[in-house]
C-alpha positions in Angstrom: 18.7 34.7 35.1 16.3 33.3 37.7 13.6 33.4 35.1 15.8 31.3 32.7 16.6 28.8 35.4 12.9 28.5 36.3 12.1 27.9 32.7 14.8 25.2 32.3 13.6 23.6 35.5 10.1 23.4 34.3 11.3 21.9 31.0 13.1 19.2 32.9 10.0 18.4 34.9 7.8 18.2 31.9 10.5 16.5 29.8 9.2 18.6 26.9 11.1 21.0 24.6 10.5 24.8 25.0 8.4 26.8 22.6 9.4 30.5 22.4 7.5 33.5 21.0 9.0 35.8 18.4 6.2 37.5 16.3 2.4 37.9 15.9 -0.5 37.0 13.5 -4.0 35.9 12.8 -4.9 32.3 12.6 -6.8 29.6 14.3 -5.3 26.1 14.1 -3.2 24.3 16.6 -1.1 21.5 15.3 0.6 18.6 16.9 2.2 15.6 15.2 5.3 13.5 15.5 8.6 14.6 14.1 12.0 14.9 15.8 13.3 18.3 14.8 12.4 21.8 15.9 10.3 24.0 13.6 8.9 27.5 13.2 5.1 28.2 13.2 2.9 31.3 13.5 0.9 32.2 16.5 -2.0 34.6 16.8 -3.0 37.0 19.5 -5.1 34.5 21.4 -2.2 32.0 21.5 -3.7 29.8 18.8 -1.0 28.3 16.6 -1.2 28.3 12.8 0.6 25.3 11.4 2.8 26.0 8.4 2.8 22.5 6.9 1.4 23.7 3.6 -1.2 25.8 1.9 -3.9 23.2 2.1 -3.2 22.8 5.8 -4.2 26.3 6.8 -7.9 26.6 7.0 -7.8 30.0 8.7 -5.5 31.4 6.2 -7.7 30.1 3.4 -10.5 32.1 4.9 -8.4 35.3 5.1 -8.1 37.9 2.3 -4.7 38.2 0.8 -4.5 41.9 1.9 -5.3 41.0 5.5 -2.8 38.3 5.5 0.0 40.6 4.3 -0.8 43.2 6.8 -1.3 40.8 9.7 1.1 41.2 12.7 2.4 37.7 12.9 4.1 36.2 15.9 6.6 33.4 15.1 7.3 30.7 17.7 9.8 27.9 17.7 8.1 24.7 18.8 9.5 21.5 20.1 9.3 18.1 18.4 5.8 17.4 17.2 4.2 14.9 19.6 1.6 12.4 18.6 -1.0 12.4 21.3 -2.0 8.8 20.7 1.5 7.4 21.1 0.9 5.3 24.2 -2.6 4.1 23.5 -2.0 2.8 20.0 0.7 0.4 21.3 -2.1 -1.2 23.3 -4.1 -2.2 20.3 -3.8 -5.9 19.6 -1.9 -6.6 16.5 -1.1 -3.0 15.8 2.6 -3.7 15.2 4.1 -5.6 12.4 5.6 -8.9 13.2 9.4 -8.8 12.9 10.9 -11.8 11.2 14.5 -10.8 11.4 15.4 -12.6 14.6 14.0 -16.2 14.7 15.2 -19.4 16.3 16.2 -22.5 14.3 12.8 -24.2 14.8 10.9 -21.0 13.8 13.3 -20.7 10.8 12.4 -24.3 9.6 8.7 -23.5 10.1 9.1 -20.3 8.2 10.9 -22.1 5.4 8.0 -24.6 5.0 5.5 -21.7 5.0 7.5 -19.9 2.3 7.5 -23.0 0.1 3.7 -23.5 0.6 2.8 -19.9 0.0 5.3 -18.4 -2.5 6.6 -21.2 -4.8 3.5 -23.2 -5.5 2.8 -21.6 -8.8 6.3 -21.7 -10.3 6.8 -25.2 -8.9 3.9 -26.7 -10.9 5.0 -25.4 -14.3 6.6 -28.7 -15.3 3.1 -30.2 -15.5 2.2 -28.2 -18.6 5.1 -26.3 -20.1 6.4 -28.9 -22.6 2.9 -30.1 -23.5 1.9 -26.6 -24.5 5.1 -25.9 -26.3 5.0 -29.1 -28.4 1.3 -28.6 -29.2 2.2 -25.3 -30.8 5.5 -26.6 -32.4 5.4 -30.4 -32.9 8.6 -32.4 -32.5 10.3 -33.3 -35.7 13.6 -34.4 -34.3 15.8 -34.6 -31.3 17.3 -31.2 -32.0 13.8 -29.7 -31.5 13.7 -31.2 -28.0 17.2 -29.8 -27.2 16.3 -26.4 -28.6 13.0 -26.2 -26.6 14.8 -27.4 -23.5 17.5 -24.7 -24.0 14.8 -22.1 -24.3 13.2 -23.2 -21.0 16.5 -23.3 -19.1 17.5 -19.8 -20.1 14.0 -18.4 -19.6 14.2 -19.8 -16.0 17.6 -18.2 -15.5 16.7 -14.8 -17.0 13.2 -14.1 -15.7 12.6 -15.9 -12.3 16.2 -15.9 -11.2 17.9 -12.8 -12.5 15.0 -10.4 -13.0 12.8 -11.3 -10.0 14.9 -13.0 -7.4 18.0 -10.9 -7.8 16.6 -7.5 -8.9 12.9 -7.0 -8.6 12.6 -8.3 -5.1 15.1 -5.6 -4.0 12.6 -2.9 -5.3 10.3 -3.8 -2.4 8.5 -1.1 -0.4 9.7 -1.9 3.2 9.1 -5.6 2.6 6.0 -5.2 0.5 5.9 -6.4 -3.1 3.5 -6.0 -6.1 2.7 -3.3 -8.6 1.0 -1.1 -6.1 3.9 -1.4 -3.7 6.2 -0.1 -6.5 3.7 2.7 -7.2 3.6 3.8 -3.6 7.4 3.8 -3.5 7.4 6.1 -6.5 4.7 8.3 -4.9 6.9 8.9 -1.9 9.8 10.2 -3.9 7.7 12.2 -6.4 4.3 13.8 -6.1 2.6 11.7 -8.8 -0.5 10.7 -7.0 -3.7 12.0 -8.6 -5.6 12.2 -5.3 -4.8 15.6 -3.7 -4.8 14.6 -0.1 -1.1 14.7 0.6 0.1 16.6 3.6 3.6 17.8 4.3 3.5 16.1 7.7 3.1 12.7 5.9 6.7 13.0 4.8 7.8 13.1 8.5 6.7 9.5 9.0 9.8 7.5 9.7 8.9 4.8 7.2 9.0 7.2 4.3 12.8 6.9 4.3 13.2 9.5 1.6 16.5 9.8 -0.2 17.1 13.2 -1.6 18.8 12.9 -5.0 22.4 13.9 -4.9 24.0 16.8 -6.8 26.0 14.3 -8.9 22.9 12.6 -10.2 20.9 15.4 -11.6 19.1 12.9 -13.8 17.0 11.9 -10.8 16.0 15.4 -10.1 15.0 16.0 -13.7 12.9 12.9 -13.8 11.2 13.9 -10.6 10.4 17.4 -11.8 9.1 16.1 -15.1 6.8 13.6 -13.4 5.5 16.1 -10.9 4.9 18.8 -13.6 3.1 16.6 -16.2 -0.5 15.5 -15.5 -0.3 13.3 -18.6 2.7 11.3 -17.2 0.9 10.9 -13.8 -2.2 9.5 -15.5 0.0 7.2 -17.7 1.8 5.9 -14.6 -1.5 5.2 -12.9 -2.9 3.4 -15.9 0.2 1.2 -16.1 -0.2 0.3 -12.4 -3.9 -0.4 -12.9 -3.2 -2.5 -16.0 -0.6 -4.5 -14.1 -2.9 -5.1 -11.1 -5.8 -6.1 -13.4 -3.4 -8.7 -15.0 -2.5 -10.0 -11.6 -6.2 -10.5 -10.8 -6.7 -12.2 -14.2 -3.7 -14.4 -13.3 -5.5 -15.3 -10.2 -8.3 -16.7 -12.4 -6.3 -18.6 -15.0 -3.7 -20.1 -12.5 -6.2 -22.3 -10.7 -7.8 -23.4 -13.9 -4.5 -24.3 -15.6 -2.8 -26.0 -12.6 -5.8 -28.1 -11.6 -6.7 -29.3 -15.1 -3.0 -30.1 -15.9 -2.8 -32.2 -12.7 -6.1 -34.0 -13.2 -5.3 -34.8 -16.8 -2.7 -37.2 -15.5 -5.5 -39.6 -14.9 -5.7 -40.1 -18.7 -2.2 -41.6 -18.5 -2.9 -43.8 -15.5 -6.4 -44.8 -16.5 -6.7 -45.0 -20.4 -10.5 -45.1 -20.2 -10.6 -41.7 -18.6 -12.4 -39.1 -20.8 -12.0 -35.3 -21.1 -15.5 -34.7 -19.5 -14.3 -36.5 -16.4 -11.2 -34.2 -16.2 -13.5 -31.1 -16.3 -15.9 -32.5 -13.6 -13.0 -33.4 -11.2 -11.3 -30.0 -11.9 -14.5 -28.2 -10.9 -14.8 -30.2 -7.7 -11.1 -29.4 -6.9 -11.6 -25.7 -7.5 -14.6 -25.5 -5.2 -12.8 -27.3 -2.4 -9.7 -25.1 -2.9 -11.5 -21.8 -2.7 -13.5 -23.0 0.3 -10.3 -23.5 2.2 -9.0 -20.0 1.6 -10.7 -18.6 4.7 -8.5 -20.7 7.0 -5.6 -18.4 6.3 -2.1 -18.6 4.9 -0.1 -19.5 8.0 -2.3 -22.5 8.9 -2.5 -23.9 5.4 1.0 -22.8 4.5 2.5 -24.8 7.3 0.4 -27.8 6.4 1.2 -27.8 2.7 4.8 -26.6 2.9 6.1 -30.2 3.6 4.0 -31.5 0.7 5.5 -29.0 -1.7 9.0 -29.9 -0.4 8.2 -33.5 -1.3 7.0 -32.3 -4.7 10.2 -30.5 -5.5 12.3 -33.5 -4.3 10.1 -35.7 -6.5 10.8 -33.5 -9.5 14.5 -33.7 -8.9 14.5 -37.4 -8.3 12.4 -38.2 -11.4 14.6 -35.9 -13.5 17.8 -37.7 -12.3 16.2 -41.1 -13.0 15.2 -40.2 -16.5 18.6 -38.7 -17.3 20.3 -41.9 -16.2 17.8 -44.2 -17.9 17.2 -42.5 -21.2 19.5 -39.9 -22.7 21.9 -37.7 -20.7 22.9 -35.9 -23.9 20.2 -33.3 -23.2 22.6 -31.7 -20.9 24.1 -29.9 -23.9 21.0 -27.7 -23.8 22.9 -25.5 -21.4 24.8 -24.3 -24.5 22.7 -21.3 -25.7 23.7 -21.9 -29.3 21.0 -24.5 -29.4 18.4 -21.7 -29.1 19.9 -20.2 -32.3 19.8 -23.5 -34.1 16.2 -24.0 -33.0 15.1 -20.8 -34.6 17.3 -21.3 -37.6 15.7 -24.6 -38.5 12.1 -23.2 -38.4 11.8 -19.7 -37.0 8.0 -19.6 -37.3 7.5 -22.8 -35.3 10.0 -21.7 -32.7 8.3 -18.4 -32.4 5.0 -20.1 -31.8 6.6 -22.3 -29.1 7.6 -19.1 -27.1 4.1 -18.8 -25.7 4.4 -22.2 -24.1 8.0 -21.6 -23.0 6.8 -18.5 -21.0 4.8 -20.8 -18.8 8.0 -22.1 -17.1 8.3 -18.6 -15.6 4.7 -18.5 -14.3 4.6 -17.7 -10.6 7.5 -15.2 -10.8 5.2 -12.3 -10.2 3.6 -14.2 -7.3 7.0 -14.4 -5.6 7.1 -10.6 -5.7 3.5 -10.0 -4.7 3.7 -12.5 -1.8 6.8 -10.8 -0.5 4.8 -9.3 2.3 4.6 -12.6 4.1 8.3 -13.5 4.1 11.7 -11.9 3.9 13.6 -11.2 0.6 16.6 -13.3 1.8 14.4 -16.3 2.6 12.8 -16.3 -0.9 16.2 -15.8 -2.6 17.9 -18.7 -0.8 15.0 -21.1 -1.2 14.6 -20.4 -4.9 18.4 -20.5 -5.7 19.2 -23.7 -3.7 16.0 -25.8 -3.9 13.4 -24.6 -6.3 15.5 -23.7 -9.4 17.7 -26.9 -9.3 14.7 -29.2 -8.9 12.8 -27.4 -11.7 15.8 -27.7 -14.0 16.2 -31.4 -13.2 12.5 -31.9 -13.8 12.7 -30.4 -17.3 15.9 -32.2 -18.1 14.3 -35.5 -17.2 11.3 -34.9 -19.3 13.5 -33.9 -22.3 15.6 -37.1 -21.8 12.4 -39.2 -21.8 11.1 -37.5 -25.0 14.3 -38.2 -26.8 13.2 -41.9 -26.9 9.4 -41.4 -26.6 8.4 -38.5 -29.0 4.8 -39.7 -29.1 4.2 -38.8 -25.5 4.7 -35.1 -26.0 1.1 -34.3 -25.0 1.7 -35.6 -21.4 5.5 -35.6 -21.0 5.5 -35.3 -17.2 3.1 -38.1 -16.2 4.4 -40.3 -19.0 8.0 -40.0 -17.7 7.1 -41.1 -14.2 8.6 -44.5 -13.3 5.9 -47.2 -13.4 6.0 -48.1 -9.7 5.7 -44.6 -8.4 3.0 -43.2 -10.7 0.1 -43.0 -8.2 2.1 -41.5 -5.3 3.6 -38.9 -7.7 0.2 -38.2 -9.2 -1.2 -37.6 -5.7 1.7 -35.2 -4.8 1.2 -33.5 -8.2 -2.4 -32.8 -7.5 -1.6 -31.4 -4.0 1.0 -29.2 -5.6 -1.5 -28.0 -8.1 -3.9 -27.0 -5.3 -1.0 -25.2 -3.6 -0.2 -23.3 -6.8 -3.8 -22.1 -7.0 -3.5 -20.7 -3.4 -0.2 -19.0 -4.2 -1.7 -16.8 -6.9 -5.0 -16.3 -5.0 -3.0 -15.0 -2.0 -1.0 -12.7 -4.3 -4.3 -11.4 -5.7 -5.7 -10.7 -2.1 -2.5 -8.7 -1.4 -2.7 -6.6 -4.5 -6.4 -5.9 -4.0 -5.8 -4.7 -0.4 -3.1 -2.4 -1.6 -5.2 -1.0 -4.3 -8.1 -0.4 -1.9 -5.8 1.5 0.5 -4.5 3.7 -2.3 -8.0 4.6 -3.5 -8.0 2.5 -6.7 -10.5 -0.3 -5.8 -13.9 -0.3 -4.1 -13.8 -1.0 -0.4 -14.4 -4.6 0.4 -14.5 -6.7 3.6 -11.0 -7.9 4.5 -10.5 -10.6 7.1 -7.1 -11.0 8.8 -6.5 -14.7 9.2 -3.5 -14.6 11.5 -2.9 -12.9 14.9 0.9 -13.2 14.5 1.4 -12.2 10.9 -0.7 -9.1 10.1 -0.2 -9.3 6.4 -2.1 -12.5 5.9 -5.6 -11.7 4.7 -8.7 -13.1 3.1 -11.2 -11.2 1.0 -14.4 -13.1 0.6 -15.8 -11.2 -2.3 -12.6 -11.6 -4.4 -12.3 -15.2 -3.4 -15.8 -16.2 -4.7 -15.4 -13.9 -7.7 -12.2 -15.7 -8.7 -13.9 -19.1 -8.2 -16.8 -18.2 -10.4 -14.4 -16.9 -13.2 -12.2 -20.0 -12.9 -15.2 -22.3 -13.2 -16.4 -20.4 -16.2 -13.0 -20.7 -17.8 -12.7 -24.4 -17.1 -16.2 -25.2 -18.4 -15.8 -22.9 -21.5 -12.3 -23.7 -22.5 -11.6 -27.4 -21.8 -8.3 -27.5 -23.6 -5.2 -26.9 -21.5 -3.4 -25.6 -24.6 -5.9 -22.8 -25.0 -5.9 -22.1 -21.3 -2.1 -22.1 -21.4 -2.1 -19.3 -24.0 -4.5 -17.3 -21.8 -2.1 -17.9 -19.0 0.7 -16.5 -21.0 -1.2 -13.4 -21.9 -1.9 -12.6 -18.2 1.6 -13.5 -17.1 3.5 -11.5 -19.7 1.2 -8.4 -19.2 2.0 -8.1 -15.5 5.7 -8.8 -16.2 5.9 -5.9 -18.6 4.2 -3.5 -16.1 6.6 -4.6 -13.3 9.6 -4.1 -15.6 8.6 -0.5 -16.5 8.0 0.4 -12.8 11.3 -1.1 -11.7 13.1 0.9 -14.4 11.5 4.1 -13.0 12.6 3.0 -9.5 16.1 2.5 -10.8 16.2 6.0 -12.3 14.4 7.9 -9.6 15.2 6.1 -6.3 18.2 3.8 -6.7 20.0 6.3 -8.9 22.3 3.7 -10.4 24.5 3.8 -13.4 22.6 4.5 -16.6 24.4 1.7 -18.4 22.9 -0.9 -16.0 19.4 0.7 -16.4 19.7 0.5 -20.2 20.9 -3.0 -20.1 18.0 -4.1 -17.8 15.5 -2.3 -20.1 16.8 -3.7 -23.4 17.1 -7.3 -22.1 13.9 -7.7 -20.2 11.6 -5.4 -22.1 12.8 -6.8 -25.4 12.4 -10.4 -24.2 8.9 -9.7 -22.8 7.8 -8.0 -26.1 8.9 -11.1 -28.0 6.9 -13.3 -25.6 3.9 -11.0 -25.9 4.0 -11.1 -29.7 3.8 -14.9 -29.5 0.9 -15.2 -27.1 -1.1 -12.5 -28.8 -0.9 -14.5 -32.1 -2.9 -17.3 -30.4 -5.5 -15.0 -28.9 -8.1 -16.3 -31.3 -8.3 -19.7 -29.7 -10.2 -18.6 -26.6 -7.6 -16.8 -24.5 -9.4 -13.6 -25.4 -11.7 -14.3 -22.5 -8.9 -13.6 -20.0 -8.2 -10.3 -21.8 -11.9 -9.3 -21.5 -11.8 -10.1 -17.8 -8.6 -8.0 -17.3 -10.2 -5.1 -19.2 -13.3 -5.2 -17.0 -11.2 -5.2 -13.8 -9.1 -2.3 -15.2 -12.2 -0.2 -15.9 -13.6 -0.9 -12.4 -10.4 0.3 -10.9 -10.1 3.3 -13.2 -13.7 4.5 -12.7 -13.4 4.1 -8.9 -10.2 6.2 -8.9 -11.6 8.8 -11.2 -14.8 9.2 -9.2 -12.9 9.3 -5.9 -10.6 12.0 -7.3 -13.5 14.1 -8.5 -15.4 13.7 -5.2 -12.3 14.7 -3.1 -11.5 17.7 -5.3 -15.2 18.8 -5.0 -15.2 18.5 -1.2 -11.9 20.6 -1.0 -13.4 23.3 -3.2 -16.7 23.5 -1.3 -15.3 23.2 2.3 -16.6 25.7 4.7 -14.8 29.0 5.0 -13.3 30.0 8.3 -14.9 33.4 7.9 -18.3 31.7 8.0 -17.2 29.8 11.1 -16.2 33.0 12.9 -19.4 34.7 11.9 -21.4 31.8 13.4 -19.6 32.2 16.7 -18.8 29.5 19.2 -22.4 28.3 19.3 -22.2 27.7 15.6 -25.5 29.5 15.1 -27.5 26.8 16.9 -27.8 25.0 20.3 -24.7 23.1 21.6 -26.1 20.0 23.4 -23.8 18.0 25.8 -22.0 15.2 24.1 -19.3 14.4 21.6 -19.9 14.2 17.8 -17.4 12.3 15.7 -17.8 13.5 12.2 -16.2 11.2 9.7 -15.0 12.7 6.5 -12.3 12.3 3.9 -10.8 15.7 4.1 -7.4 15.9 5.7 -7.8 19.7 6.3 -10.5 22.2 6.5 -14.1 22.0 7.6 -16.1 19.7 5.3 -19.2 21.1 3.7 -21.3 18.2 5.1 -20.8 19.8 8.5 -22.9 22.8 7.2 -25.5 20.3 6.2 -25.6 19.0 9.8 -25.9 22.5 11.1 -28.8 23.2 8.8 -30.6 19.9 9.4 -30.2 19.2 13.1 -31.9 21.3 15.8 -28.7 21.2 17.9 -25.1 20.0 17.6 -22.8 18.5 20.2 -20.8 20.6 22.6 -17.7 19.0 21.3 -17.1 18.2 17.6 -14.2 16.0 16.4 -13.5 15.7 12.6 -12.1 12.2 12.1 -10.2 11.5 8.9 -8.9 8.0 8.2 -6.1 8.7 5.7 -3.9 6.2 3.9 -0.4 7.3 3.1 1.9 5.7 0.5 3.9 3.5 2.9 3.2 -0.1 3.9 3.1 0.6 7.6 2.8 3.6 9.8 4.6 3.2 13.2 2.0 3.3 16.0 3.8 6.2 17.6 3.2 8.2 14.5 -0.3 7.1 13.7 -2.4 10.1 14.8 -2.5 13.8 14.4 -4.6 16.0 16.6 -5.3 19.6 15.7 -7.5 22.3 17.1 -10.1 23.9 14.7 -11.1 27.5 15.4 -10.8 29.2 18.8 -10.8 27.2 22.0 -14.3 28.3 22.8 -15.6 26.4 19.8 -14.4 23.0 21.3 -13.7 21.6 17.8 -10.8 19.3 16.9 -9.5 17.4 14.0 -8.1 13.8 14.3 -6.2 12.5 11.3 -5.6 8.7 11.6 -2.8 7.8 9.2 -2.5 4.2 8.0 -0.2 2.5 5.6 -1.7 0.3 2.8 -0.7 -2.8 4.7 -1.9 -1.6 8.2 -5.0 -3.2 9.7 -7.8 -1.9 11.8 -8.8 -4.2 14.6 -10.3 -1.6 16.9 -14.0 -1.8 17.7 -15.9 1.4 18.5 -15.4 1.0 22.3 -11.6 0.8 22.0 -11.5 3.6 19.4 -13.6 5.9 21.6 -11.4 5.2 24.7 -8.2 5.9 22.7 -9.7 9.0 21.2 -10.9 10.6 24.5 -7.7 9.8 26.5 -5.5 11.1 23.7 -7.5 14.3 23.3 -7.2 14.9 27.0 -3.4 14.4 26.7 -3.3 16.8 23.7 -5.2 19.5 25.7 -2.9 19.1 28.7 0.3 19.1 26.5 -1.0 22.2 24.7 -1.6 24.1 27.9 1.9 23.2 29.2 3.5 24.5 26.1 1.5 27.7 26.2 2.6 28.2 29.8 6.2 28.0 28.7 5.5 30.3 25.9 3.9 32.8 28.2 7.0 32.8 30.5 9.1 33.3 27.4 7.1 36.3 26.3 7.6 37.9 29.7 11.3 37.5 29.3 11.2 38.8 25.8 9.4 42.0 26.8 12.6 43.4 28.3 14.3 43.3 24.9 13.7 45.3 21.8 10.7 44.5 19.5 13.0 43.8 16.5 15.2 41.3 18.3 14.2 38.2 20.3 16.5 36.1 22.5 15.8 32.4 22.1 17.0 29.4 23.9 18.1 26.5 21.7 17.7 22.9 22.9 21.3 22.7 23.9 20.9 25.7 26.2 22.7 28.3 24.0 21.2 31.6 23.1 20.1 32.9 19.6 19.6 36.5 18.6 17.2 36.8 15.8 15.8 39.7 13.8 12.5 39.9 12.0 11.5 38.4 9.6 12.7 35.3 11.3 11.4 32.4 9.1 13.5 33.1 6.0 16.6 34.8 7.5 17.4 32.5 10.4 20.9 31.0 10.1 21.1 29.1 13.4 23.7 31.5 14.6 24.3 31.2 18.3 26.1 33.2 20.9 27.4 32.3 24.3 26.8 35.7 25.9 24.9 35.3 29.2 21.5 36.8 29.7 21.4 39.9 31.7 19.9 39.0 35.0 18.7 42.6 35.5 16.5 42.4 32.4 13.6 41.1 34.5 11.8 43.4 36.8 10.3 42.5 40.2 6.8 42.6 38.6 7.5 39.8 36.2 7.0 36.9 38.6 3.6 38.3 39.7 2.6 38.8 36.0 3.7 35.3 35.1 2.0 33.9 38.1 -1.3 35.6 37.2 -1.0 34.4 33.6 -0.3 30.8 34.7 -3.4 30.8 37.0 -5.6 32.0 34.2 -4.2 29.3 31.9 -4.7 26.7 34.6 -8.3 27.7 35.0 -8.8 27.6 31.2 -7.3 24.1 31.1 -9.6 22.9 33.9 -12.7 24.4 32.2 -11.8 22.7 28.9 -11.2 19.3 30.6 -14.5 19.7 32.4 -16.3 20.3 29.1 -14.6 17.2 27.7 -15.6 15.0 30.7 -19.2 16.3 30.6 -19.4 15.6 26.9 -18.0 12.1 27.3 -20.5 11.3 30.1 -23.3 12.6 27.8 -22.4 10.1 25.1 -20.6 9.8 21.8 -22.5 10.0 18.5 -21.1 9.2 15.1 -22.0 11.7 12.4 -21.8 10.2 9.0 -22.1 12.3 5.9 -22.9 10.6 2.6 -21.4 12.8 -0.1 -22.3 11.7 -3.6 -21.5 13.3 -6.9 -23.3 13.5 -10.2 -22.2 14.8 -13.5 -23.5 18.2 -14.6 -26.1 18.3 -17.4 -23.6 19.9 -19.8 -21.0 17.1 -19.2 -20.0 14.7 -21.9 -22.0 11.5 -22.2 -19.1 9.3 -21.2 -18.6 11.3 -18.0 -22.3 11.0 -17.2 -22.2 7.3 -17.8 -19.1 6.8 -15.7 -20.2 9.0 -12.7 -23.9 8.7 -12.6 -24.2 5.0 -13.3 -20.9 3.0 -12.9 -19.3 5.0 -10.1 -22.7 5.4 -8.3 -23.3 1.6 -8.5 -19.8 0.9 -7.1 -20.3 3.4 -4.2 -23.7 1.9 -3.4 -22.4 -1.7 -3.2 -19.0 -1.2 -1.7 -18.2 -1.5 2.0 -18.6 1.7 4.1 -15.5 3.0 5.9 -17.3 3.1 9.3 -18.1 -0.6 9.0 -14.7 -1.6 10.5 -15.7 -0.1 13.9 -19.0 -2.0 14.2 -20.9 1.1 15.6 -24.4 0.4 16.8 -27.1 2.0 14.6 -28.6 3.7 17.6 -25.5 5.9 17.8 -25.4 6.9 14.1 -26.6 10.1 12.6 -26.5 10.4 8.8 -26.9 13.3 6.4 -26.6 13.1 2.6 -25.5 15.7 0.2 -25.0 15.7 -3.6 -22.4 17.7 -5.5 -22.5 18.4 -9.2 -19.2 17.9 -10.9 
């Protein structure tokens, strides 16, 4: 009883849960990460712990023959909560936590509302500049009924796509506040193992932001879909291709949106200045685009706050002009709210009405940007602003243009600028041009967000990402993408000078990403939301059917120059697919060729070479095991460092990883090897602001805490083993966290039923020799701890060196020609020109050691 009291007293002092021994085995990996529940793991004879997270997470087991593993005398211990050894330090990193926008003051709320207008709604807000002009260029006006029918189409397209589909449904399918096609994909990846990159760990699911919802027994449909997705490689590839296609369309949208918005706004000069020519429109548009993309580097919050009031004035102008035209010209256009006029429109001339659908779709442009830009603002803010400001003003704007056209059918090529009251033309023209520039920024911002997500999930080459705000960590700027979009937009403007042709290209990009989003949201409904199948079928039939009809219309006009945007999207798609394919092959090859633990044991603690003082940080992409590049270092260098830490920066399919759950520390091999693994887990929206000095400080301090925590737990386990010696070998007495006792028999892992008993422990079970034995064990462990900490401090004083292994792959000679072309040329070119992962830490070149190795795949 005294022994039990002493154990509990020690637990209270350390404020750490107790780990108790119950069986024996071979292994060599100590694991520590952050979950909140107790668990069972194996322990070997030298007190090293084998983590049982999964097959891929057991390097020592992988190096063991199956016969040896079956005959091994395992010891099973019950550990406390996994503790992240970098908990405290990561909280000190500037900007490491996501800004919470839920609790804001009134002044901050007004500021946020203006930023929302300036960032999210610019694209959809400028659609009245060109929607009717493109529609009536495809389907000329022959009577007032054509105007009413076209207006009715626009009204119900606005209601169905931006309002019902996106604002009320799709925005709710966000990934912890993140939107876009890759956010949907990561959400699906968390609920089903559909990722093609095999670097998932069971410990990833313990991150609190995973928020997994296990399908209920009543909804077996979700389980069947999950099993089918996980079992079919073809379905996984199809899902990835849909995501890549949607993202490529978003990037293509980022090219065509600036071209269309700017040219439509500048063309208003032809109404105000009759002598103005088309060449002048092109030149001014080019100048506008250059200025616009040059301002992107100043960030979303700064520019969004500045242009938010301007866009508010724009929406008010739309509503005011609409009301003016309704009163002055023909208020009978209000009957377009009757959907029967759509039927009459198609009945009079179905071919002409079908052609006009490509222009009608433009009224919904910017819907996907609302979803992709969700990371900057809350769902509720976007919903309220759209429902009570944006949508009413848009409808009034379209109603006013239709009312004007009822009496001025000849002005169908420029209905917006022609309908502006005479005395206010130039102020409205100025506001319209500002709104057009804002629209360009909206889609460019959405493009940056999608590219960053795809980079984090391994589907896009690594690029330099600049975070433009200290307060809002989601606001980014990607220089390469920015100038790439500018070059493509300038090419589009100079090549296709007609806004009608650019409008058709706009429709191709917009409807493509809409369809990909619809398919992914349907999968979210079935797999995650688990809602009624009738609602899912209704959503699928209505929106997929509607988008297929729009797609058929825009594809018919692809011969007029809009094929350029399709070529652009296809190029982006292949870049993303080849990068993902090459990265997958590279990772799988590294997993297959990682060093066996048998080899590590044969080399001994000196690793077959000289261990020089110092710390070597070996960066690799493997989340478990010893990478083969380490063997290359051993073979190449005359000596290796006295302490080796394998550092793996790993992205998990969540937007943000809480700082307290960021890092995992694990011991590799026996203590005498002084080798550790650090897995740094980041979400696809997390940022890295640490320079190498901060990173090194966090790493060393955290490693020291890990070693101390490990020693304390082993001390408690040793005390527990002393108590257990008085009992039979087949039964162990365990102390639960609540202080009750558990009697367990072997094997413990599969037969434990959490049965407890309240019988007291026999105080006579401990002999008088036990305190002396425990005291001797504790002194040995204390000495071992001091020695290991001394080695750590000496290594730190000797310096830290970054060991970088450049692992490249080449296709085998007997591979298909297409594979050789993709791997040896395209993927190799992308790898050579992409940003290196270590670049974020700004490590001096004098502290870098690099070794290259090539694998044949």
